[in-house]
Each structure stands twice: as structure tokens, then as C-alpha cells.
C-alpha positions as CSV (number, residue, x, y, z in Angstrom):
1,M,19.1,41.4,-28.1
2,A,15.7,41.6,-26.4
3,P,15.5,40.5,-22.8
4,T,14.1,37.0,-22.2
5,L,12.0,35.5,-19.4
6,T,15.1,33.8,-18.1
7,D,16.7,37.3,-17.7
8,V,13.6,38.4,-15.7
9,A,13.8,35.4,-13.5
10,K,17.4,36.0,-12.7
11,R,16.9,39.7,-12.0
12,A,13.9,38.9,-9.7
13,N,15.8,36.0,-8.1
14,V,13.0,33.5,-8.7
15,A,12.6,30.2,-10.6
16,L,11.9,30.4,-14.3
17,S,8.5,28.7,-13.7
18,T,7.6,31.4,-11.1
19,A,8.5,34.2,-13.6
20,S,6.3,32.5,-16.2
21,R,3.3,32.4,-13.8
22,A,3.6,36.1,-13.2
23,F,2.4,36.6,-16.8
24,S,0.3,33.5,-17.5
25,D,-1.4,32.8,-14.1
26,P,-0.6,35.7,-11.7
27,Q,-3.2,34.8,-9.1
28,R,-1.1,31.8,-8.1
29,L,1.7,34.0,-6.9
30,G,1.9,35.9,-3.6
31,P,1.7,39.7,-3.9
32,E,5.4,40.2,-3.0
33,T,6.7,37.6,-5.5
34,L,4.5,39.0,-8.3
35,R,5.7,42.5,-7.6
36,K,9.4,41.5,-7.8
37,V,8.9,39.8,-11.2
38,L,6.9,42.6,-12.7
39,D,9.4,45.2,-11.4
40,A,12.3,43.2,-12.9
41,A,10.4,42.9,-16.3
42,Q,9.9,46.7,-16.3
43,E,13.5,47.4,-15.5
44,L,14.7,45.1,-18.3
45,G,12.1,46.2,-20.8
46,Y,10.8,42.7,-21.2
47,E,7.7,42.3,-23.3
48,P,5.7,39.1,-22.5
49,P,4.2,37.1,-25.4
50,P,0.4,37.4,-26.1
51,P,-1.7,35.7,-23.5
52,R,-2.8,32.1,-24.1
53,P,-6.6,31.3,-24.0
54,A,-7.7,30.8,-20.4
55,E,-7.3,27.2,-19.1
56,T,-10.3,25.1,-18.4
57,P,-10.2,22.9,-15.3
58,S,-9.5,19.9,-17.5
59,D,-6.5,21.6,-19.0
60,A,-4.9,22.6,-15.7
61,A,-2.0,20.5,-14.5
62,P,-3.1,18.1,-11.8
63,V,-1.6,17.4,-8.4
64,A,-0.3,13.9,-7.9
65,V,-0.7,11.9,-4.6
66,V,1.5,8.9,-4.2
67,V,0.9,6.3,-1.6
68,P,2.4,2.8,-0.9
69,D,-0.8,0.9,-0.6
70,I,-4.3,2.2,-1.4
71,A,-5.9,-1.0,-0.1
72,N,-4.6,-0.1,3.4
73,P,-7.5,1.8,5.1
74,V,-5.0,4.3,6.7
75,F,-3.8,5.4,3.3
76,G,-7.4,5.4,2.0
77,T,-8.3,7.8,4.8
78,F,-5.3,10.0,3.8
79,V,-6.3,10.0,0.1
80,K,-9.9,10.8,0.8
81,A,-9.0,13.8,2.9
82,A,-6.5,15.0,0.2
83,Q,-9.1,14.6,-2.5
84,A,-11.7,16.6,-0.4
85,Q,-9.2,19.4,0.0
86,G,-8.4,19.2,-3.8
87,W,-12.1,19.5,-4.6
88,H,-12.4,22.5,-2.4
89,R,-9.6,24.1,-4.3
90,R,-10.9,23.0,-7.7
91,Q,-7.7,21.0,-8.1
92,T,-7.6,17.7,-10.0
93,I,-5.9,14.9,-8.0
94,V,-4.1,12.0,-9.7
95,L,-3.5,9.0,-7.5
96,A,-0.7,6.5,-7.7
97,D,-0.1,3.3,-5.7
98,T,3.5,2.0,-5.5
99,D,2.7,-1.4,-3.8
100,F,5.5,-0.7,-1.3
101,D,8.1,-1.2,-4.1
102,P,11.0,1.4,-4.1
103,D,11.7,0.8,-7.8
104,R,8.1,1.3,-8.8
105,E,8.0,4.4,-6.5
106,R,11.0,5.8,-8.3
107,E,9.4,5.3,-11.7
108,V,6.1,6.7,-10.7
109,I,7.5,9.8,-9.1
110,S,9.8,10.5,-12.1
111,Q,6.9,10.2,-14.5
112,L,4.4,12.2,-12.5
113,S,6.8,15.1,-11.6
114,A,7.1,15.9,-15.3
115,R,3.4,16.5,-15.8
116,S,2.1,17.6,-12.4
117,A,1.8,20.9,-10.7
118,G,3.1,19.3,-7.5
119,L,3.4,16.0,-5.7
120,V,2.4,14.7,-2.3
121,V,4.4,11.6,-1.5
122,C,3.0,9.7,1.5
123,S,5.2,7.2,3.5
124,P,7.8,6.8,0.7
125,R,10.1,3.8,0.6
126,L,12.8,5.9,-0.9
127,D,15.0,8.3,1.1
128,A,13.8,11.9,1.2
129,E,16.7,13.2,-0.9
130,D,16.1,10.6,-3.6
131,V,12.4,11.7,-3.8
132,L,13.4,15.4,-4.1
133,A,16.0,14.6,-6.8
134,L,13.4,12.8,-8.8
135,C,10.9,15.7,-8.4
136,G,13.4,18.3,-9.6
137,D,11.8,21.8,-9.6
138,T,8.3,20.4,-9.1
139,P,6.9,21.3,-5.6
140,V,6.6,18.4,-3.3
141,V,5.3,17.7,0.2
142,L,6.5,14.6,2.1
143,V,4.4,12.8,4.6
144,N,6.1,10.5,7.1
145,R,9.5,11.1,5.7
146,E,11.7,13.8,7.2
147,T,14.0,16.3,5.6
148,T,15.0,20.0,6.1
149,T,14.8,20.8,2.4
150,A,11.1,20.3,1.7
151,D,7.7,20.6,3.5
152,C,7.1,17.6,5.7
153,I,4.1,16.3,7.7
154,L,5.1,13.8,10.3
155,A,2.9,11.6,12.6
156,D,4.8,11.9,15.9
157,A,4.4,8.6,17.8
158,S,6.0,10.1,21.0
159,D,2.8,10.8,23.0
160,G,1.0,7.7,21.9
161,L,3.9,5.3,22.6
162,R,4.5,7.0,26.0
163,Q,0.9,6.5,26.9
164,A,1.1,2.9,25.7
165,A,4.2,2.1,27.7
166,E,2.8,3.7,30.9
167,Y,-0.5,1.9,30.4
168,L,1.1,-1.5,30.0
169,A,3.4,-0.9,33.0
170,A,0.3,-0.1,35.1
171,L,-1.3,-3.4,34.0
172,G,1.6,-5.2,35.4
173,H,3.5,-6.0,32.2
174,R,7.3,-6.0,32.4
175,H,8.3,-7.7,29.1
176,V,6.9,-6.2,25.9
177,A,7.6,-7.2,22.3
178,Y,7.6,-4.8,19.4
179,I,6.9,-6.0,15.8
180,Q,8.6,-3.8,13.1
181,G,7.2,-2.9,9.8
182,S,9.3,-2.3,6.6
183,Q,13.0,-1.5,6.9
184,H,12.4,1.2,4.2
185,S,9.8,3.0,6.3
186,W,10.6,6.2,8.2
187,S,7.6,5.5,10.5
188,N,9.1,2.2,11.4
189,S,12.5,3.5,12.5
190,H,10.9,6.5,14.2
191,R,8.5,4.3,16.2
192,V,11.2,1.8,17.2
193,D,13.4,4.6,18.5
194,V,10.5,6.1,20.4
195,A,9.3,2.8,21.8
196,R,12.7,2.0,23.1
197,A,13.0,5.3,24.9
198,Q,9.5,5.2,26.3
199,A,9.8,1.5,27.5
200,E,13.0,2.3,29.3
201,Q,11.3,5.3,30.9
202,A,8.4,3.1,32.1
203,G,10.6,0.4,33.4
204,L,9.7,-2.1,30.7
205,R,12.0,-4.6,28.9
206,L,11.3,-4.1,25.2
207,E,12.2,-6.8,22.7
208,V,12.3,-5.6,19.1
209,L,11.4,-8.3,16.7
210,G,12.3,-8.5,13.0
211,W,10.8,-6.6,10.0
212,Q,7.4,-7.8,8.8
213,S,5.1,-7.1,5.9
214,E,2.8,-4.3,7.1
215,T,-0.3,-6.6,6.6
216,V,-2.5,-9.0,8.5
217,A,-0.5,-11.8,7.0
218,G,2.7,-10.2,8.4
219,G,1.2,-10.1,11.9
220,T,0.0,-13.7,11.7
221,A,3.5,-14.8,10.8
222,A,4.9,-12.8,13.6
223,A,2.6,-14.2,16.3
224,A,4.8,-17.3,17.0
225,G,7.8,-15.2,17.5
226,V,6.0,-13.0,19.9
227,I,4.8,-16.0,22.0
228,A,8.3,-17.6,21.9
229,S,9.8,-14.4,23.2
230,G,7.9,-14.8,26.5
231,A,6.5,-11.2,26.3
232,T,3.1,-10.7,27.9
233,A,2.3,-7.7,25.6
234,V,3.1,-6.7,22.1
235,I,3.0,-3.4,20.2
236,A,2.7,-3.8,16.4
237,H,3.8,-1.5,13.7
238,N,0.3,-0.9,12.6
239,D,-3.3,-2.1,13.2
240,L,-3.2,-4.6,10.3
241,V,-0.2,-6.3,11.9
242,A,-1.8,-6.2,15.3
243,L,-5.0,-7.9,14.0
244,G,-2.8,-10.6,12.4
245,V,-1.1,-11.2,15.7
246,I,-4.5,-11.7,17.4
247,T,-5.4,-14.2,14.6
248,G,-2.0,-16.0,14.9
249,A,-2.2,-16.1,18.7
250,R,-5.6,-17.7,18.6
251,Q,-4.4,-20.4,16.2
252,L,-1.7,-21.2,18.7
253,G,-4.1,-21.4,21.6
254,V,-3.1,-18.1,23.2
255,R,-5.9,-15.9,24.4
256,V,-6.0,-12.1,23.9
257,P,-6.0,-10.3,26.3
258,D,-5.9,-13.0,29.0
259,D,-2.5,-14.4,27.9
260,L,-1.3,-11.7,25.6
261,S,-2.1,-7.9,25.4
262,V,-2.0,-6.5,21.9
263,I,-1.6,-2.8,20.8
264,G,-1.7,-1.5,17.2
265,I,-0.9,1.8,15.7
266,D,-3.3,3.8,13.4
267,D,-6.8,3.4,14.8
268,M,-8.3,2.5,11.5
269,P,-12.1,1.9,11.5
270,L,-11.8,-1.9,11.7
271,A,-9.9,-1.6,15.0
272,A,-13.1,-0.8,17.0
273,T,-15.1,-3.7,15.4
274,A,-12.5,-6.4,15.8
275,H,-12.9,-9.2,18.4
276,P,-11.6,-8.2,20.8
277,A,-11.7,-4.5,19.9
278,L,-8.2,-3.4,19.3
279,T,-6.3,-1.1,21.7
280,T,-4.4,1.2,19.4
281,I,-2.5,4.5,19.0
282,A,-4.6,6.9,16.9
283,V,-2.6,8.6,14.0
284,P,-4.2,11.7,12.4
285,M,-3.9,10.6,8.8
286,E,-7.1,12.5,7.8
287,R,-5.6,15.7,9.1
288,A,-2.3,14.9,7.3
289,G,-4.2,14.5,4.0
290,S,-5.8,17.9,4.2
291,L,-2.6,19.6,5.4
292,S,-0.6,18.1,2.6
293,L,-2.8,19.7,-0.1
294,E,-2.7,23.1,1.8
295,L,1.1,23.1,2.0
296,L,1.4,22.0,-1.6
297,A,-0.9,24.8,-2.8
298,Q,1.3,27.3,-1.1
299,S,4.4,25.9,-2.7
300,V,2.8,25.8,-6.1
301,A,1.8,29.4,-5.8
302,D,5.4,30.2,-4.6
303,E,4.0,32.1,-1.6
304,R,6.9,31.1,0.7
305,H,10.4,29.6,0.3
306,Q,11.2,28.3,3.8
307,P,10.4,24.6,4.2
308,R,8.3,23.7,7.2
309,T,8.0,20.5,9.3
310,L,4.6,19.9,10.9
311,R,4.4,17.2,13.6
312,L,1.0,15.8,14.4
313,P,0.5,14.2,17.8
314,T,-0.8,10.7,18.5
315,Q,-3.1,9.3,21.2
316,L,-3.6,6.0,22.9
317,V,-7.2,4.5,22.5
318,V,-7.8,1.8,25.0
319,R,-10.1,-1.1,24.0
320,G,-10.5,-4.8,24.7
321,S,-7.2,-6.3,23.4
322,T,-5.2,-5.2,26.5
323,G,-5.5,-6.4,30.0
324,Q,-3.7,-7.1,33.3
325,V,-1.0,-9.7,33.3
326,A,-2.4,-13.1,34.0
327,G,-2.5,-13.9,37.8
328,R,-1.9,-10.3,38.9
329,A,-3.7,-9.9,42.2
330,H,-4.3,-6.2,42.5
331,S,-6.3,-4.0,40.2
332,V,-5.1,-1.1,38.3
333,T,-5.8,2.2,40.0
334,R,-3.9,4.6,37.8
335,E,-5.7,6.5,35.1
336,H,-4.1,7.1,31.8
337,A,-4.9,9.4,28.9
């Protein structure tokens, strides 16, 4: 019986799809991987089938990018950077929006993994292992969802929240509220854990409020709870929620920053043009978008097998929505990054 491609894959200790690429699209494999497959084929006496006609760009399998909400400017920034990287690589990008719905996300990932060269899944609502199970053998990069079994890109809130806690303490704040995002969000749980640790380090009392929709409406709804808590400052899960808090506080007769300091997370373009301009923690989502396509290209080409986790730092950006506690006599003299 003539040896098959499956026999070659087993002999070379690579996936069947990798063995297939060695004969159909060898430039997508690293030199070492290609050599292993060709050596195994020669040892077994495997004869590949006649080559297919060369693929045109329109025939090549696309890469899928899955985000929870394309209307959110942060995810728009991510997608734009990913598409720019895809254009540079002559790679077609397919975009899917799951509307923060875990069931829709499950269906979308299952469908796209069957017909895509690879997937980038940004801020999934599903657990990492659920996403990977749905993807099967299709290469995947996770953004803002952590696992040791796939490439991950994480926006690490540690530096930004440390700077925010120290800044609020220097302004005289002692009681700070934190508005959560979705309970299904890795970013939410990560930020809450970091905020608690950094608040304790800075001598702040942190009151973590309930989960909210990650929208302006969610922040507006949360404003009354923030004010009722007695906190003089609030950190919101993202900029949209923070802008909603400012709107809700204004409707309740509370002035920002005179009566309440507000900090967001993301530094989306609208943050600088809001009134007052929003103090926020900048998250490098543009960099994450470019990196996600770079890592995925390496995985699709099977150039490496060891998953990597890249942690991107965050940075406090001070604007007009934060100020000293009302009635504080002395001025702030400490400087903060």
C-alpha cells in the first residue's frame, strides 16, 4: 500500500495540515519544519499529487477577526490596526461582531474556524478553553483572554491603575468607587483585582460596585450608585462608562471634578474632547491589533510551536475630570507619571 500524507505527517511529527502545506504552499512553513516533512516523505517514498493551479488572492483562505462590539471606538481601533497589518501581508480579513453575546460568539467562532486560515478573537465572552475547543486545529490568537495553550496578547492594567491610585491619593481622595464591566470579561476581573491591590497600596478605600453594560448608558445608570456610596472619585471599567458617569452625575447635580473625580480606561479619541476632558488609562489596542496579525501569521505558517503571552503596558493620562477633594486646603506637590 502506497504511503499517504497522513503517514508523512506522523513520521515528521507535524499536523496533517502542515504536511499538506509542505507540498501545496511551502513558503508558509519555516525552513526546519519544511525540511522535516520533505525528509519524512523521501524516507517513506511518498509521491505528492500533481500541484493545483496557483491560488489567487481571492481564493486564499481569509483570516477572521472577532470582536464583541465594532461600534465601540476601542475595538474599531483594534480592527483598523489588524486590517492594516493584513493589507501589508496581502491577507484578506473577515470581521465578525458578536454583540457581547456568548452564544452568538460560540456560533460565529465555530463557523469561521471551519473556513478561515486562522482567527483573532478579541475580548471574548467565552472562556479561553471554550474558544480553543471551537477552533480545533485552526490557529488562533486571543486578545485580553489568558491561557497557556495559545498565543495571547493582554493589556496589563497594573501600571495604569497604580498611577491612578497614587494620583488620586495625592489629590486627597480616600474613598474611591470602581464600576465593573461585564462579568464575562477577562479585562473586568483583571482590572478589579489590580485596582484592589493598588488601592490598598496607596492607602485608599476601594468600593467595587456591580457589573454594568460597558456603554455610556451603563455609566449613566451607575452614577447614582457612585454618589450614594459617598466616594469622592470613581474609576470606570472603560471610557464609555466613565463618560456616562459624568452625564449621570450632572443630571443629579453633582459637578465633575469639583464634587466627583472620574477616571476611565482606554483613552479613546472622544476622551480628550469630552467636557470636561476625561482623565483615563491609555490601553494600547492599536499595538494589540498589529501584533495579533503578526502572531497569527507565524502560527499559520507553523514557524513555532510554543505559545507566547505578550503583556502590553498601560499609562495614566491626566485631564480635566479629576481634581482635589472639595475643601482640601493644600495643593498637590507630588508629580505623577
